[in-house]
BAFI-3210 file (N, C-alpha, C; in Angstrom, 3 decimals, decimal comma, padded with zeros to 6 digits):
// residues 157
n [1|2|3|4|5|6|7|8|9|10|11|12|13|14|15|16|17|18|19|20|21|22|23|24|25|26|27|28|29|30|31|32|33|34|35|36|37|38|39|40|41|42|43|44|45|46|47|48|49|50|51|52|53|54|55|56|57|58|59|60|61|62|63|64|65|66|67|68|69|70|71|72|73|74|75|76|77|78|79|80|81|82|83|84|85|86|87|88|89|90|91|92|93|94|95|96|97|98|99|100|101|102|103|104|105|106|107|108|109|110|111|112|113|114|115|116|117|118|119|120|121|122|123|124|125|126|127|128|129|130|131|132|133|134|135|136|137|138|139|140|141|142|143|144|145|146|147|148|149|150|151|152|153|154|155|156|157]
n.u [107,672|109,765|109,547|110,445|112,422|113,371|115,736|116,624|119,174|121,905|121,686|121,682|122,442|123,978|123,623|124,508|126,556|125,963|123,824|124,046|125,298|123,145|121,535|122,784|123,421|120,302|119,433|121,098|119,961|117,853|117,999|119,434|116,719|115,335|114,625|114,218|116,687|117,266|119,616|119,955|121,725|120,761|119,836|119,413|118,310|115,926|113,341|113,151|114,356|113,593|111,039|111,548|112,377|110,363|109,951|108,524|107,601|109,572|112,161|113,013|115,989|117,234|118,548|117,793|117,178|116,774|115,004|113,792|112,474|109,383|110,379|111,125|108,831|107,029|107,411|107,521|104,556|103,687|104,462|102,955|104,336|104,123|105,751|108,080|108,468|107,295|104,181|104,258|103,064|103,804|106,258|107,567|106,524|108,002|110,420|110,796|111,466|110,898|107,969|106,889|107,158|105,202|103,005|102,533|102,595|099,972|098,347|098,613|100,950|103,587|106,284|109,629|111,201|112,684|113,692|113,826|116,849|119,122|121,849|124,381|123,434|123,239|126,190|127,408|126,041|125,057|122,216|120,287|119,249|122,079|122,680|122,521|120,938|121,812|120,674|120,161|117,052|116,021|117,793|118,399|119,348|121,917|123,341|125,005|124,391|125,176|126,488|125,914|127,157|128,453|130,756|131,442|131,401|130,081|130,480|127,747|129,279]
n.v [061,006|060,063|058,479|061,104|059,828|061,020|059,644|058,828|058,787|058,540|060,282|061,112|059,340|056,180|054,538|055,380|054,779|052,578|053,038|054,806|053,038|050,912|053,093|053,722|051,509|051,392|053,230|053,238|051,142|051,816|053,599|052,172|051,169|053,053|055,063|058,608|059,979|061,562|061,776|061,736|062,856|063,305|065,715|067,876|069,737|069,029|069,007|071,703|071,093|069,036|070,344|071,441|070,182|068,406|065,597|062,872|060,720|059,189|057,332|055,367|055,295|055,604|054,523|053,900|056,607|059,683|057,856|055,322|055,707|057,682|059,759|060,858|060,243|061,689|063,878|063,666|062,688|065,654|067,082|065,704|063,473|060,805|057,537|055,074|052,493|051,961|053,586|056,675|056,187|052,868|052,995|054,722|053,375|050,423|051,418|051,595|049,193|048,238|049,487|048,389|046,017|045,299|045,670|043,802|041,416|041,869|041,758|039,110|038,106|035,961|036,752|036,670|036,013|039,314|042,197|045,557|047,403|049,503|050,654|051,001|049,470|046,485|046,401|046,138|043,953|040,634|040,402|038,795|035,304|033,340|031,861|035,652|038,561|042,028|044,520|048,245|050,044|051,648|051,821|050,755|048,307|046,117|047,893|048,593|045,949|043,037|040,047|038,105|035,456|032,790|032,815|035,650|038,601|039,851|041,395|041,034|038,622]
n.w [141,172|144,026|147,166|150,159|152,297|155,887|157,492|160,734|162,881|165,066|167,610|171,206|173,202|174,838|173,207|170,807|168,679|167,616|166,699|164,416|163,073|162,415|161,393|158,765|157,168|156,843|155,699|153,323|152,090|151,285|149,618|148,038|146,944|145,432|146,930|148,050|150,201|153,585|155,228|159,007|161,802|164,538|166,649|169,430|168,465|166,646|165,978|164,858|162,405|161,214|160,851|158,872|156,958|155,963|155,688|153,758|155,416|158,192|159,222|161,904|163,300|165,773|168,811|172,172|174,249|172,404|171,017|171,526|173,228|173,510|172,708|170,555|168,753|169,530|169,018|166,440|165,892|166,584|164,428|162,662|161,244|159,715|160,916|161,380|164,087|167,104|168,749|170,846|173,396|173,870|173,215|175,260|177,526|176,874|177,366|179,857|182,021|184,344|184,755|182,542|182,965|185,045|183,608|181,537|183,145|184,382|182,353|181,551|180,276|180,933|182,804|183,665|187,063|188,932|190,017|190,854|192,054|193,718|192,205|193,615|195,794|194,246|193,235|195,782|196,879|196,694|194,712|194,429|193,717|191,893|188,497|187,614|185,540|185,433|184,699|183,412|183,970|182,192|179,750|176,428|174,199|174,915|176,390|179,382|180,991|183,004|183,579|186,339|187,841|189,577|190,176|189,104|188,081|185,013|181,257|178,789|176,281]
ca.u [109,025|110,168|109,438|111,644|112,621|114,918|116,496|116,962|120,288|122,836|121,482|122,796|122,365|124,512|123,672|124,511|127,185|125,095|122,438|124,372|125,649|121,823|121,109|123,354|122,934|118,831|119,583|121,793|119,460|116,334|118,674|119,141|115,265|115,265|113,877|115,275|117,188|118,158|120,633|119,777|122,454|119,890|120,504|118,374|116,661|115,503|111,908|113,070|115,311|112,565|109,912|112,261|112,807|108,997|109,679|106,935|108,079|110,510|112,462|113,793|116,763|117,933|118,815|118,229|116,602|115,436|114,491|112,853|111,343|108,618|110,603|111,324|107,657|106,064|107,995|107,085|102,976|103,295|104,974|102,014|104,931|104,272|107,184|108,486|108,466|106,160|104,004|104,311|102,807|104,160|107,957|107,982|106,392|108,775|111,441|110,818|111,186|109,811|106,486|106,485|106,708|103,906|101,721|102,811|101,993|098,488|097,442|098,544|102,163|104,413|107,655|110,869|111,040|113,400|113,199|114,513|117,438|119,934|122,875|125,026|123,113|123,703|127,674|127,621|125,357|123,733|120,629|119,086|120,385|122,861|122,956|120,900|121,505|121,883|120,206|119,037|115,850|115,955|118,379|117,850|120,271|122,896|124,430|125,100|124,113|126,207|125,618|126,169|127,373|128,635|132,221|131,892|129,917|131,139|129,321|127,609|129,855]
ca.v [061,246|058,831|059,101|061,434|059,589|061,062|058,563|059,358|058,326|059,079|061,067|061,106|058,094|055,352|053,843|056,783|054,132|051,318|053,487|055,157|052,070|050,290|054,008|054,039|050,612|051,232|054,416|052,346|050,316|052,815|054,249|051,515|051,151|054,384|056,286|059,997|059,637|062,118|061,164|063,148|062,499|063,413|066,514|068,555|070,723|067,894|069,202|072,267|070,278|067,931|070,708|072,459|069,499|068,205|064,829|061,957|059,436|059,726|055,977|056,104|054,070|056,233|053,346|054,461|057,498|059,865|057,360|054,543|056,145|058,210|061,885|061,408|059,825|062,579|065,295|063,067|063,250|067,029|067,740|064,630|062,985|059,596|056,740|053,710|052,290|051,870|055,117|057,517|055,330|051,794|053,262|054,762|052,132|049,482|051,328|051,501|047,683|047,692|048,824|047,496|044,488|045,087|045,593|042,535|040,481|042,497|041,261|037,444|037,973|035,348|037,317|035,961|036,936|040,193|043,256|047,163|047,968|050,985|050,655|050,262|048,143|045,687|046,218|045,725|043,080|039,653|041,068|037,452|034,055|033,376|033,120|036,473|039,574|043,165|045,373|049,821|049,911|052,563|052,058|049,637|047,258|045,514|049,034|048,659|044,716|042,305|038,547|037,602|034,226|032,297|033,281|037,025|039,278|040,059|042,114|040,101|038,561]
ca.w [141,739|145,045|148,640|150,247|154,000|156,460|158,294|161,748|163,591|165,950|169,135|172,108|173,983|175,046|172,178|169,429|167,675|166,833|165,760|163,317|161,788|161,780|160,218|157,844|156,412|156,344|154,580|152,189|151,569|151,042|148,444|146,590|146,258|144,547|147,838|148,133|151,387|153,787|156,978|160,008|163,049|165,692|168,063|170,096|167,633|165,549|165,588|164,276|161,468|160,482|160,271|157,602|155,376|155,975|154,863|153,680|156,157|159,013|159,548|163,302|163,258|167,438|169,447|173,553|174,270|172,618|169,736|172,007|174,519|173,700|172,961|169,149|168,523|170,256|168,269|165,016|165,947|166,592|163,294|161,700|160,396|159,613|161,015|161,764|164,779|167,959|169,010|171,720|174,783|173,683|173,103|176,594|178,441|176,653|177,766|181,572|182,202|185,393|184,596|181,114|183,317|185,540|182,888|181,176|184,053|184,426|180,431|181,939|180,036|181,952|182,714|184,425|188,364|188,660|191,126|191,096|193,109|193,301|191,699|194,613|196,352|193,415|193,230|196,820|197,593|195,348|195,236|193,574|193,259|190,657|187,877|187,214|184,483|185,821|183,512|183,450|183,938|181,273|178,263|175,605|174,359|175,905|177,571|181,104|181,087|183,506|183,932|187,466|187,906|190,965|190,561|189,342|187,208|183,721|180,951|177,961|175,040]
c.u [108,416|109,609|110,488|111,162|113,857|114,896|117,063|117,843|121,323|122,296|122,774|122,856|123,857|125,131|124,099|125,590|126,900|123,913|123,348|125,017|124,450|121,643|121,660|123,295|121,759|118,698|120,118|120,994|118,136|117,368|118,825|117,991|114,628|114,366|114,687|115,434|117,607|118,669|120,330|120,806|121,663|120,637|119,458|117,290|116,622|113,925|111,941|113,821|114,450|111,002|110,234|112,813|111,495|109,078|108,558|107,077|109,518|110,659|113,624|114,524|117,788|117,280|118,668|117,239|117,630|114,221|113,551|112,348|110,239|108,918|109,992|109,611|106,669|105,926|107,145|105,498|102,785|103,163|104,253|103,574|104,888|105,952|107,147|108,650|107,068|105,293|104,387|104,293|103,697|105,409|107,940|107,728|107,512|109,970|111,855|110,274|110,579|108,007|106,156|106,097|104,960|102,797|101,000|102,220|100,061|097,716|097,992|100,343|102,681|105,902|108,424|110,577|112,379|112,565|114,176|115,391|118,247|121,262|123,934|125,242|123,701|124,978|128,114|127,472|124,833|122,968|119,831|120,112|120,933|122,651|122,105|121,850|121,293|121,791|119,382|117,911|115,289|116,512|117,854|119,139|120,933|123,781|123,753|124,095|125,283|125,112|126,399|126,108|127,771|129,798|132,302|130,852|131,220|130,007|129,287|128,515|129,178]
c.v [060,039|059,830|059,494|060,734|059,921|059,998|059,409|058,860|058,781|059,324|061,058|060,165|057,256|055,204|054,243|055,818|053,244|052,070|054,192|054,048|051,555|051,887|054,290|052,922|050,775|052,327|054,002|051,941|051,019|053,468|053,656|050,941|052,083|055,130|057,723|059,677|060,996|061,618|062,087|062,621|063,730|064,277|067,127|069,717|070,488|068,207|070,293|071,642|069,372|069,024|071,676|071,685|069,013|066,546|063,985|060,951|059,413|057,914|056,461|054,933|054,606|054,796|053,836|055,258|058,663|058,982|055,960|054,541|056,860|059,079|061,489|061,121|060,572|063,838|064,867|063,017|064,531|067,498|066,761|064,651|061,610|058,444|055,960|053,716|052,314|053,355|055,150|056,548|054,145|052,212|053,606|053,461|051,093|050,181|051,592|050,237|047,705|048,077|048,377|046,172|044,391|045,334|044,564|041,213|040,927|041,791|039,643|037,249|036,819|036,330|036,959|037,032|038,133|041,339|044,492|047,051|048,828|050,535|050,166|049,239|046,610|045,588|045,630|044,588|041,872|039,748|039,807|036,292|033,946|032,231|033,845|037,641|041,264|044,210|046,860|049,089|050,753|053,051|050,598|048,973|046,409|046,676|048,865|047,460|044,064|040,935|038,819|036,379|033,890|032,807|035,075|037,255|039,877|040,891|041,056|039,916|038,897]
c.w [143,235|146,236|149,449|152,269|154,416|157,442|159,679|162,689|164,290|167,778|170,025|173,481|174,108|173,675|170,820|168,363|166,654|166,196|164,496|162,543|161,557|160,869|158,880|156,672|156,063|155,698|152,901|151,429|151,345|149,933|147,292|145,768|145,955|145,357|147,800|149,756|152,254|155,062|157,783|161,157|163,880|166,596|168,186|169,589|166,266|165,397|164,598|162,602|160,573|160,054|159,005|156,433|155,262|155,064|154,872|155,019|156,878|159,250|160,749|163,494|165,145|167,586|171,178|173,199|173,458|171,624|170,061|173,153|174,703|172,796|171,353|168,262|168,655|169,486|166,474|165,020|165,799|165,377|162,280|160,578|160,391|159,727|161,499|163,449|165,992|167,912|170,563|173,150|175,025|174,078|174,907|177,913|178,376|177,161|178,881|181,891|182,961|185,353|183,826|181,542|184,389|184,441|181,973|182,012|184,094|183,470|180,877|180,862|181,022|181,971|184,043|185,857|188,241|190,192|190,703|192,141|192,844|193,373|192,460|195,384|195,294|192,778|194,489|197,679|196,276|195,627|195,202|193,658|192,500|190,216|187,995|185,940|185,567|184,539|183,932|183,262|182,400|180,626|177,600|175,162|175,207|176,389|178,832|181,335|181,831|183,908|185,370|187,541|189,337|191,095|190,706|188,413|186,142|182,456|179,708|177,163|173,614]
res [x|x|x|x|x|x|x|x|x|x|x|x|x|x|x|x|x|x|x|x|x|x|x|x|x|x|x|x|x|x|x|x|x|x|x|x|x|x|x|x|x|x|x|x|x|x|x|x|x|x|x|x|x|x|x|x|x|x|x|x|x|x|x|x|x|x|x|x|x|x|x|x|x|x|x|x|x|x|x|x|x|x|x|x|x|x|x|x|x|x|x|x|x|x|x|x|x|x|x|x|x|x|x|x|x|x|x|x|x|x|x|x|x|x|x|x|x|x|x|x|x|x|x|x|x|x|x|x|x|x|x|x|x|x|x|x|x|x|x|x|x|x|x|x|x|x|x|x|x|x|x|x|x|x|x|x|x]
***
């Protein structure tokens, strides 16, 4: 009997669509390798769904919250379902970029200069010498990223 893999995708973050695409590609690849796959478009009842399903492993293809911030990892830990991705603490820390940067600096890892500013302040004033990148503190991927150049700001290509 082949392993039963729950592929977690979709969810409710701003990155839902990219998660659905990557989740579908991953599920297709797992099926081609002979795994029994259940594709789950994650909703807020995911703990109940997983508890009823009891897969051998969960493949986390969620982008943003709740997939990259430690939330789904905590649920999977409680349900004792092995999973792909970093653990609860690493995920939560990595998603909170300002805090992750402090931890990396304390460990001696070089990190670029930056600072946290309110969205309104960033929109009203140039907050750093140009060019620079504006990125939400707790979003993944390129959601909400703007590159500010000498002339203007624009989303990345």
